[in-house]
N, C-alpha and C positions, 0 to 999 in steps of 0.2 A: 181455315181449309189450308191442305197441305197441295202444291200445285206442281207437278214434274217439270219443268221448261224444257230440261234439256235431259234424255236418258241415255244408259252406256249400255253394253253387251250385258245380255244375264248370266245369271249365276252358271246356269246349265251348259252356257258355249263355253264359260270358263272350264266347268270341270269336265268337259269333254276334252280339253286340251291336255287335262291332269291325266285322264285317264290312259292317253296313246302314250305316256309315258312309262306306264307301268310294267310293260313287258318290255323295256328295254333293260331298266332299272335292275328288274330280276333277273336277267341275263348276266349283267357284271357282275352282281353279288354272288350268284351261282356260280361265277367262272374264281372269283377272288375265293369265295370258300374252299373249292376243288384244288385251285392252281397256284393261290399264294401270288409270291411274287411275279410269277411269270406273266398272270392275268393282267397286276396293274399294270405292269410294264407294256405289255400289249394294248392296253386301253390308251394308257398313256401317249403312247405312238399315233395310236390311231385318233384321240380326239384333240391332242393337244400338240402331236409334232413332238413331244419332248422324250426323249429317251436317257437322260444322264449315267453315266457310271454308278451315282449313286444318286436316290432320291432325298435322302438326310443330308443336308448341309455340316460340313465338320467347320471348323472355328477359323480357319483362315477363310471360307467363303462368306459367313456370318460378318467376320471383322471388314472384308473387303466392302460388304454393301452400307455397312456402319460409317465406313471410311469416305464415302461417295455421297450422301449425304451431306451438305453444309449446316455448319454452326447451329441456324438457323432454323431449318428443319429439324434439326435433333431438338433443338428446344420447344419447340411447337409442339412435337410429339411427347416434351416430357410433359407439357403445359396441359397437354388433353389427359394423359394418364394420372397426374396426379389430380384431376377434378372428378375421375371416374374412381382413382382408387380414395381418396375421401369421401365421397357418397358413399361408397361401397363398406367402407368401415363404420360408418354412421349405421347403415341398415341392420350391419352385423351387431354392433352394440345394443340392436332392440330386441335382438332372440338370444335367449338365456337360457343354461340348465334350470331345470329345477325341480324340486323335491318335496313333496308336502305328505303327511300323516292323515291320511283322509278316515281313517275311525281308530283307534286306540291298538299299537300294535302294526296298523297297516301303513306301509311307506310305497309311496309311488314316485316318480319321477321321468323325466325326459334328459337324454342327453343330445346336441347337436354335433351330429360326426360328420366330420367331410368326407366327400368321395375321395376314393384311395388315388383315381387317375384318370383325366380329362383328356379328351381329344378335342380342339379348336379348330375349326374349320375356317377360313379367311376368303370370302371370294375374291375373282382376280380378271372377270372374264372382260364385259366392257368396260368396266370401271373398276381398277382394284380398289377393295375399302378397307383401306389403312386401318380405319376406326375401330372395324370389328374386331382388331387384334387387342387392341385397349378393353374392348366392353368384355370379351370371353376371357382372355389373359389375367388380365390386372384382376377381376371379379373372381377368379378361380382363387389365386393367390391370396387376395384377402380370404377366403373361406377357408383356405389352408388346404387346399388339396396340395397332396405330398409330388406329386407326377403328372406333367403337363405337355402333351405333345401338340404341335401347330401344324397345319396343311394347308398350301395354299398354292392355288397353279401357277406355271410358268407365265411371264407377261413378257409380249414379243421376244418369245424365244429363250427368256433366261430368268431367275429368281426377282420377283420384284424388290429393288434395293429400299424403299421405304416400308414394306409390309414386312419383310425379314428384319429391318432395323427396328421397328414397332415392337414384335413377337420377342426378339433378345431384349429390348430395354423392359418388356411386361414381365419378364422372368419367366420363358418358356426352357423346358428343359431339352425338348428334340424340336430342331424345325425342319419340316421337310417340303420338297418344291413338288406338290404333286395334288392335280386336281380333279373334280367331279366327283362321279358315283365311286369312283376304283378310289379315292382316297377314303370316303366314308367307310368303305366296305373294309379296307386295311384296317382302319384306326378300329372299327368293332369286331373284327372277326380275329385280326391280327395274322401275319405272316410271318415269312423267314426274316423279312427285314422288321418288319413294322411291330412292335409291341400292341397287345389287344388293350381297350382300355374301357373303364367303367361306363364311361357316359360320353357322349358327342354332342357339342354345342356349335352354335354358329347360323347364321343364316348362307343363301346358297339360291340358285335358280331351281327351276321345277323338278328338275333330275336329282338335284342334292336333297329336295325336299322328301321327295320320293323315296329315296335311298332311306333317310333317316326314318319314315314311317314304317317300312316294310321289316327294318332291324330293331324297332323299337321293341321292347320284352328282355333281346339277348341284350343288348345296352340300355340305357337311361338316356334320354335326351332332353333337351331343353324346351323345346316347341316345333310344330311343324309348320315354318314360314311359306305364305304364298308370296304374291308380288307385292310391293310395295302399295300401300295407301294411304292416303292422306285427305282428310276431313277440314272444310275451312268453313267455321261459323261466324257471320260478320253481320252485322247492322249498320244503320245510316251513319254512325261514325266514323266507319271506315271508306279507306278511298279504295276505289275499282284497282288501281296499280298494283296497289299491295296483296290486294286477294288474286290476281293474275299471275303476279311474280311469286306468289308463295306456292300456290295449285301447280304451277309449271316447275318450278323448282323442286318438287318429287316426280313429278310426271316423266321428267329425264331418265328416271332410276331403270324403265323398261317399256316396253310396246304394250303391256298388258296391264301397266299400273294404274289401278282406278284411282281418280281426282272426283272429286264432291264436293260443290258450294252449296251451302244452306243458309238461307238469308231470309229477315222479315222485309228487305230493302227491294221493293219492285223496280228503281234507277239501277240498284247495284247486278239485279240478273239482267236487267235489258242493256247494260252497257259492257256487262262482262264478256259476252263474244267475241266484240270487237278489239277490246284492249289483248286479249290473249292473241287472237291475229296479228295484233301490232307487234307485239314482244316477241313473237316465233320468226320475224322478220329478222330480229336482230341477235336472238338466240342462239348461240354454236351448238346445242343441244337439241334443237327445234325437229331435226327430222325422228328421235324419239318420243319426244316430250310432245311435239304436236299430234303424232300419229295415237298415242296412249290418252290424249285428250278428245280426237274424235272417236273415238272407238270405244271407253271408258270413261270419258268427263261426264259427269251430269252436275245439272241444276235445277235447286229445289228451293221453293218460295213458299214460306209460312207466313202465316198471321199474325201469332204470338209467338213468344219466349217459349211458354209450355210447349206448343208443336217444336220449337227448336230442338228443346230435350227428347221428346217423345221422338222424331224422327233420328236423330244423332245415337241413340241407343238402340235401335230398331238396325241402324246402319253397323253400329259397334264398329268404327275404324280404329286402323293399326295407330295412325296419328289424327290427334282433333285438337287442332288451332282454333283459337276463340277470338275474337275479335270484337268486341260489342263494348255499349254502355257500361255493362256491370259482368266483366268476366267471372267473378269470384261467384255469381249465380249457376253458374255451371260447375264449377268446383265441387259446390255444395249440392246440386241436383243429379249430374250425370253419374250414368252407374257403369255404363260399356265402353271403354275404350281402354287402347293400349297404353298410349301416354299421353297427357295433356298440357297442350301450352296456352299458359294466359295473358291476352293481351299483346299487343301490336311489337312491344320490345321484343319478343323472345319468338321463334322460330323452329319451326321442325329440323332447319340445318342445323342448329344450335344442339339440339338434341341427338343428331346424328354424329355430329364430329366433336363436341367439344365441352356442352354444358357440365355433363357428369351424370348424368342419366344414364340407363344404357339402353340401345337403340335395337335390340336385338328383341320385337315385339309382338304380340299377335296378328294375328292377320284371318283375313275369312270367316270373321264375325268369332272368334274364339275369345275374343274380348269379353264375350258373354259369359266366359267361366275361367279364364286365368288371364294372370298381368303377364309380363315379360320376363326376358333372362335378369336376375339378380342374383345377390349374394346368398342365397337362400335355397335358390336351385341346387348349389354344390353340396349342401350341407342335408345328412336324413338325421328327421328329429326320431330316436330311437327310446322307446319307453323301456322301462324296468320296473320291477316290484321287488318288495320283502316286506316278510311277513315276519315279526321278533316275537310273538308273545303265543304261547300255548291258547291263551283264551281267543286270540284273535284268528289263529288258523282253524279252532272250533267252531266260531260262530260264522266265518266264511262258510267251512263245509257243510254245514247244515244247510244251509240256503242252497250252496252248488249242488249239495246231493239231490237235493228236490228239482230244481231246475233240470240236472240232468236227466233226472227220471221224465220229467214232461217232454224231453225231447227224445227219449229212448237210446239215450248213449251210457251204454252200461259201464263200458270202459273209465268214461270219463267220472261218471258216478263213483264208482271204485276207487279212483285217485282222493276223490274228497271224503269218502265213506273211511278209509286208511287214517285222514289224516284226525277226523274227529275219533275213531277210535284210540290213535296213539295217543294224541296231545288231551284225550278227554278224560283221561285216566287219572283220580284222585291222587294224589301223591302222600304219601307213607307220611 
């Protein structure tokens, strides 16, 4: 039996907040579409109190940012990017061009072609998400994207030096200091200053996510990300301190970040609320994490491991952390998750910052039908076909003609019939 010991706000309450942003986002996009740079600057002043001479950083500004970091800080960024690059390269090696002869004289194939240009957005509001630079820029570079523009909002009234350094080290071709919907719209639509890109990727707040949703189709996107989600699955082999630490470690992302504890241990379920309150007394980000836990936190008690899997697949969380007697069971049986963290030696923070997998992941149950950002997102798998013999063209043409007739497509049928007549003639 599955029992809900603590429940959070409903999906309806969360979606109502999202609906409130639609009009604001549409207005900003419309303004950028109509007035270009002027509108970008207007909204930058309004929302970020940021009005620089140029939103694009020049070489001197970038060099200043890089120089302001210590050797250790730059080394740490290089280490994280090396892990992301290594895993992305391994993923890309699994994507191969193919060509096969499906019938005598009929050759089909596909090529993996990189997207031409990508805009990478890096959030920098409450927390400057430096790691998003690695996840987007490094991965796009490995995929072979020819031109990469990056954008991040100002932090404390100036470009964030660590974000700029990470973007530069990752290989960004252009670095802009501008944020929010106006940044997404500028990249997607193009203005006097901003070159239009083919695709926009990266996480962001509800307004950024809505901007990507409204612009999807004009440009490609990675996914529409909502608030950070984490699901911790644990049994009697795990201790309550680790459960509480790992839940609060993700709850600090935002006031509306769902954190769910799924367990077969009644003792853990009973002990968790008190342990969370204890940790909140010393956690520097308790104001955010505590509110998120109180409003969106859940405790769910199951009787069996099969029920744990059933409930986890229903929730389809962005991050799923498994600390049980047999974590491999969940790797074998779980189907709906953004990324899976197996065993107590790993945690979601490793995935967010340094381990090498991508931290831009599906939220709001999108894990039921998609994975997260990876090197394959920057590649278009495009097919081609070649018919190399008369006999093959006639064979296909005869089938195609009859199938077109069944559908009433006379013009299509004419294409097929022409090949049958032309290539079916007996040679002298």
